[in-house]
N, C-alpha and C positions, 0 to 999 in steps of 0.2 A: 358426368356431373355438370351442374349449372353454376356459374358464378359471374359476377361483374365487378368492376373496380371503379370506385368513385374517388375523384380527386378532392381532398379537403384542403384546409389551409396549409400553406408551406409544403413540408415534406410528408404530411399525413395523408394516408390513403385508407379507404374503407372497402373491404372485400365482402360482398354479399354472396353467401354460399347457400345452395340448396342441395340437401342430401335426398336422393330419390326414395319414394315410399317403400319400394321393395327391399332396399338396403336396410331401412329403419326397421321394417317388419321382421326381416330375418335376424337382425342383431338382437332385437327384443326377444324373439322366440328362442334363440340360442341361449340368451342370458337366463331366461326362466327355466330352461332345461337344466342348466348348471345349478341354479338355486334350488330346484326341486329335489336334488340329491343332497343338498347341504342343509336346508332349513328343516328344523324339527318342529312339528305341530302335533300336539296330543291327538291320538286316534288315527294317525296316518303314518304309514311306513315311508322312509325316505325314498323319493322318486315316484311315489304314488299319490301325491297331493293333487286334488282337482285344481285345474287352472284358475277357476274363478275364486277359489279360497286363497290360493297362493298370491293372486294379484291384489286381493284385499289386504293381505298381510304385508306384502312388499309392492307398493304402487310403482308403476313404471317410472314416474318422475324421480324416484329415490335412487335409481340406478345411475348415479352421477359419474362414477368411474368409467362405466361402459360408454356413456355418451361423451365424456371428455375424450376418451381414446378415439371414438368415431369422428368427432369434430376435429381432433388434431390431425387425423389421417387426411381429411378432406381439405383442411387448411394448408397442409404441406403440399398436397397435390395442386391446389389453386396457386400457391406461390411458384411452384415449378412451371406451371403452364403460363402464368402471367409474366414470369421473369422478374418479379419484384424481389428486391434484396432488402430484408428488414433490418432495422437497428433497434435495440432495446426489446423489452417484452411487449407483446401485443395485448390489446384490451379486447376481451371476447364478450359479446352481448348474448347472455343466456336467456333473455326474456322469452324467447320462443319455446323454451322447454316447459313453461308453465301450462300451456294449453295443448301440448302436442299429443297426438294419437298414433298408435302403432301403424295404422294403415294410411298415414298421411306423410308427405315430405316434411323433413325437418329443416327449417330455415334459421340461419344465424349469421351474424356479421362479426368481422374482426377489424379493429382499427389499429393501424400500425404506422410507425415512422419508417421511411425508406432511406437508404443511403444516397446521398447526393452524388451526382456524377463528378468525380474528381480525377484530374490528371496530374501526376507528379512529373515534373520536368527535370531532367539533368540530375538524377540521383546517383548516377554512376560516374566514377572518376572525379569526385569532389576533391578539392585540394585543401590540405590543412597543414599547419606548422605544429610540430610535436616536440616537446622537450625530451631530451635523452634521459633515460632513467639511470642516473649515475648516483651511486651511494658513496658518500664520503666516509672516511675512517671515524670522524667524530659522530656520525649517525649510528655506526655500529657500537661505538663506546657508550653512547647514551642508552641504547637498548640493553647493552650488557650491564650497565649500572642498575637498570630496573630488574634485571634477572638476579643480580647479586643482592639487591635489597630484600628479596624474598628469603634470603639465607642469612641476613644480617642480624646484629644484636643492637638493642636499644639501651641508651644510658640517660638517666634522669639528670637534667642540668641544674646547677645550683641557683639560688636566688641571686638576682642581679645580672644573670646571663642574658645577653641581647639576642633576639631571634636572628638566625642566619638562613640563607637559602638552603633548602634541603632538610631543615629541622621538622620534626613531627610535633604538632601542637594539639592540645586539647583546649577548646575555648567555648565560651558562651557568646552569642551575638544576637542582637535584636534590631531588625530593620524597620525603618519608617520611610514614607515618601509623602512629601508635602505635609508633614506632621502627623500623618495617619499611619497606624501599624501596617506593615507590608505583609500581605498574605504569603504564608510559607517562607517568610524571610527571617525567621528566628529559629534558634536551636540552642540546646544546652548540651554540654559535654561532647561537642562535635569534634571528631578527630580528623586531621588533615595533614598533608605534607606540603610545606611551602615549596613552590616551584613546579608542582605537578599540573597547575593550571586547571584544577577541577572546580574551583570557585569562579564566580563571575569575573570578567576581565578587570584587572586593576585592584581587586580585593587583596590578593596574596602579597603583592609588592608592598602594600602599606602596612603589613605586619612586621616586616624586617626592621630590626633595631629596637623593638619594644621588649619589655621584660615581663616575667611572671607576676600575676596579680595586678598588673597595670590595667586601668580602664581608659579607653580612648575611642575616637571615632574614625570610621573608614567611610569615604564617599566613593560611590561607583555608579556608572551608567548601567541600567538594567538592559539585558538583551531583549530583542523584540518579542521573543516567545516566552518571556518570563511567566511562570505559573501556568503555562499552556493557555494563557488568556487569549481568547479569540479577538478581543478588541485591540490587542497589540500585534496580532499577526497580519502581515501584509505581504502580498505576492507581487513581484515585479511584473508590470504590464508594459509591453512594448510601446515605446514612445512616451512613457510617463516619467517625468523628472522630479515629481514632488517628493520631498523627504519628510518623514515623520519626526516630530520633536522627541528628543531623548527623554527617557524617564530616569531621573537621578534620585538615588536612594542614599540614606545615611544609616550606617550600622554602628551601634554601640557595642564595643568588643571588650571582652575580658579574657586574657590568656590565663588558663588555670594550671597548665603543665607544659613544659618544654622538654623534648627528648631528642637526642642526637642518634642518628643511625650510623653504626659502624659496619662498613662493608667487609666481607671476608676476601681473601685472596682468590682470584679466579684459578681454579684447578680442574683437572680432569674429573675429580670426584663430583664437583658441582655440575660440570657438564653432563655427567651421567645421571644426576638427579633430574636434569632437564630432558633426558631421553637421547643423549648423544654420547659417543665413546670418548671423545677428546674435546679439548677447548677449541682446537682448529676446526673441528666439524661444527661445533656450536656457532663459532664466528661465521663460518661459511653459510650455515642455515639462516642466521640472522640477516646476513647481507642479501641473500636470495629473497627472503621474505620482504625486506625493505624495498628491494628493487621491483618486485612484483607489485607492491603497494603503490609505488610511484608510477609504474606503468599503467596500473588500473585507474589511477587518478587522472592521468592524461587522457586515457581512452574515454573515461566518463565525461571529461570536459568537452572532447570533440563530439561525442554523441549528443550532448546537450546542445551544442551548436547546430548539429544536424536537425535535431527536433525543432529548435527555434526556426530554422530555415523552412522546414516543412510547414509549420504553422503560418509563417509569413506568406508562403506561396499559395496557401489554400484559398480557393475562390468561393467557398460556401461555409456557413456555420453548421455545426452539428444540430440534429433535432433536439427539441426541448426535453423529450423523455430521456435521452442519453445524457444530457447535461444534469438533469435531476438525479439520475442514477449515480453519476460521478460524485455529485455533491453528497449524496447519501453515504457513499463509501468513504469519502474524505472525513465526514463527521464521525462515522462509526470507527474509523481508524484512530481519530483523536481520542474518542472515548476509551478505546482499547489501551492506548498509551497511558492515559490517566490511571486506568485500573491497574496496569502493570506496575506503575510507580507506587502503588499502595495508597494513593490519594482518593478520597471520595469525590464523586462527580460534583456534588453540590458545594464542595470546598475548593474546587479547582478554578473557579471563575469562568469555566467553559459555558458558553451560551449558544446552543444550537441555532436559535432564531437569528442571532447576529451572524453566525457562520454562514447561513444560507445566502445572506446578502454580501458579506465580505469576501467569501470564497467563490462567488459565482464566476468572476472573470477568470480565475485560475481553472475552474472546472471547464469553462469553454475552451481555454488554452489547451488543457490536457486532452479533451475529447477531439478537438480539431487535429491535434497531432496523431492521435490513435487512428482517426479516419484516414489520414494521409498514409500512414504506415500500412493500413489494411489495403489501400489502393496499390501500393508497391507490392505487397504480398500477392495480390490477385494477378498483377502483371508478371510476376516472377514465379508464379505457381508455388508459393511457400505455404506449407500447411503444418498444423500441429500434429504430433504423433502421440500415441499412448505413452511412449517413453517420456515425452515432454511433460505430460500431465502427471505421471508418476513421480518425476523429479520435483515438481512443484509441491505435491503432497508431502514428500519426504522433507523438503526444505521448511514448509510451514509447520510440520510436526516437530521438527528440531527447534524452530524459533519459539513455538508456543508450549513446548514440552507436553505434547499430546500424542496419541496414537495415530499412525498414518491412516488406519482404517476410519477413525473418527473424523479426521480432516476430509478424507475423500467423501464420506457419507454426507457431511454437512454441505460441502460444495455442490455435490451432485443433486442434492435434494432442494437446492435453492436456485431457481433459474437466474435470478439477478447475480448471485455470487458466481455461478458457473460462467455466465456471460462476461462478467468483469475479469475473471481469472483467465479465460481464453483470450480476451482482448489484450490483456497485459502480456501474456506469454507470446502471442503472435507478434505483438509489437516489438518485444525484445528480440525475437528470432529475426524479424525483418530488419531491425536496426543493426544487428550483427552482420547481416548481409550487406547493407549499405556501407557500413564501416569497413568491411573486408574489401570493398571495391573503391575505397578512397586512395588518393595519391598523397602519401605522407612525406613531408620534408622535415628532417630532424634538425634541431639546433641544441647547443649546449647551454646548460644553466649559466646564467650571467651574461649570455649573449642576446642581443636583440634579434628576433626572428627576421629573416629576409622578407622584404615586402613582396606582396603578390604582384605578379607580372600582369 
């Protein structure tokens, strides 16, 4: 085969490839042989259609699948011989197919981004402080209370009763900000339990002490991701100290019903309803679960520190096509979250055009980290297995309540989706490798971790 590589701007390269005429001629001839047996033309038996008639019915230029397979073969061979390592999806110039002939070479070009040469230094033996995963008795009791609340009974409270922590309320509220109605900040007959912290911070505390049918105001600071609004979402950029002004909202509230939850006594019978034989086994399972959660939280914190370190040490930015792909998946992910919440996209305040600008720095941050992890994976010979992919299909199927086969088909049929999935999984696998090679020094909760030497 013949090919040459042109250096374009930055990390872009153009591979000019020529497929020999004898290869083109044979592929076209073989394709027509197959078609002759498949195509039905009145007056001719399958396999006995004259070549000139068959070519009029099915022009050579329409054999797109055959030519795509042929070009893919030669593109992969050119990559192998050139040693180029692509990132993202290549752009293929098909213009040569318009005037091609069966007895002439087929020329086409592929434009792609290549991986920058990155070296990751000192990723083994990193030293971190890690808090011991100690579960206190009050943590277990708090979880047991949640378990018992599922078995409890409700009592309507009389007029004049003042709301206490733990009470279950039915209320109406209407939110405004700067005098304007707050999108998705109003509700009627909303049921909640004071103290569960499911409302925005500060909202529930201001309900305590009020009585049924009372109308009053609650003031609270909106979280940065309120209503999934892109204008409110900001990502931390290394070195940036700017703080965004708080959005303060006023909610007019009316409590319509107050109920008190009476918890039953914790017995083996209740433990059995939760899938355990005895109360002791239930307590032990809760403690182990809480301990695992704390352990995972600390592990995630350290892995975030490792990722930040890798990004900081990177000596090159990722190619533009990879950044754009990351932005696309971030935006599609937000759209999915909005759809899952039952909200219409047009009512959510989500603006993809603003997302492209406001999330660009985060996309660069993410893809830079992925590149560095890929460099570690290459150095340590870390690869994905079929088992890794199948585990991801099963996880996504469980999260989205779809069939595993449908998830697999959707990912495999979309090159961008497949590339994004493999990049994420390889990154996770490599991060686990780096974490397993860290030197961890434990400290107890409430103690200041020892300073690095």
